[in-house]
N, C-alpha and C positions, 0 to 999 in steps of 0.2 A: 260717603261714607254711604256706607250700606247697611244698617241694622236689620236682627235675621231674630224674630222670633220661634222654634218650635212652638209643637204641642201633640199632642195624643199616646206619650207614653200615654203609663198603670202595668199593671198589675193581670200577669193569663197567664189561664192553662199552659201547660207539652204540650207543647199540638194546636193552639187558637192561631189568634192572627189580629196587630195590631197593622193601623196607618196611621202614620208621620204623617206631619205637615210641620211646615218653616214657610212661611210668613216674611217678607222682605220687606223694607221700604226703605228710601233714600235716591238710593237712584234708579236709573236704566237698569232694570231685572236681565235683558234679555240680549244683554249684553256681559252677563257673568256664564260661565262654566259655572254649575252646580255639585255640590255633591253631600254622600252621610255619612259620618264618621262614627267611630263608639270608642271609648273607654273602662271596658273593666276593674273592678275595685286590684292592685293589684299591676298594672299592667298597661301599656303600652297605650298610645291613641289609634286605631289604625282604623284604613280604606274599608268605606264597605264599598261603596257603588256609586256612582258617578254621572250626569246629565249636561251632557254640550249648549253652546248657545242653538247648536243643527238638530238639537237630538238626539247622539248618538251617548248611546249609553255603555256602562264595565259594573264589572260586578267581578267583587275579590269571589276566590271561588267554592268556596265555606259560605255564600250564600249564594248561588247560581242555582236558579230554578227555587227558587222560594222566596227570594224578594223581588219589589219591582220598582226602581223608579223610573218615577213622571218629574213633570213638569203641568205651565200653564200661566203663561206671561201674558193673561189677562189677568187673572187671577193673586200676578207679583208670589208662584207658589211654588215651591217643588213636594214632594211625599214619598215618602216610601214605605209601600205598601206590602210589610211583614204577615209571609206565612208559615207557617207550622215549623213555631218556633221552636228552640228549642232552650232547655236552661241558657247552653252556654251561650244563648243571647244574651241576657244579661249585662247591660252596661249600661252606663251613660249616650245615650245617642244627641249627636251636634253636625245640624247641619254647617255648608261652609260654600263659601261663596269665592268666587274668582275669576276679575275679568278676564276677560275671552285675551285679548290683546294686552295690557297690562298688567302682564301677570305676574309685579309688586304687592298689586291693590285682592289683598285680601283680606277673608270678614268668618264668625265664627259667631256661631248662638250660643249662647245661652247651656244649652244642653235639655234632657231629657228622658227622663229614665226609663224604664226597661226594665221588666225584673219577670218571669216566665218562672212562674214553683207553680206545683202542684199544691 
């Protein structure tokens, strides 16, 4: 069992930056691929970025060049640095952990709200 706790959300003006953090506990963090997803009101949850146990990263096209995902295995934490934020980036952002081998083991955090508004 993995527990995930997101933090770092808040209100930011368009063009601003935020860094989200997701702290994991309960299992061996380095065995899990990590991801960030988001869900805006009335929309489905969508993938934002992923980082594998080996550090390979992947971004959805609409955040490429603006968002950076990273992980610190010593701190059991994954980050999402978000720059040049747009109003359409506003959503609840969720952290996800999926075991690199036992893919059925998948966990979600409770989410953190990001609001982009002037």
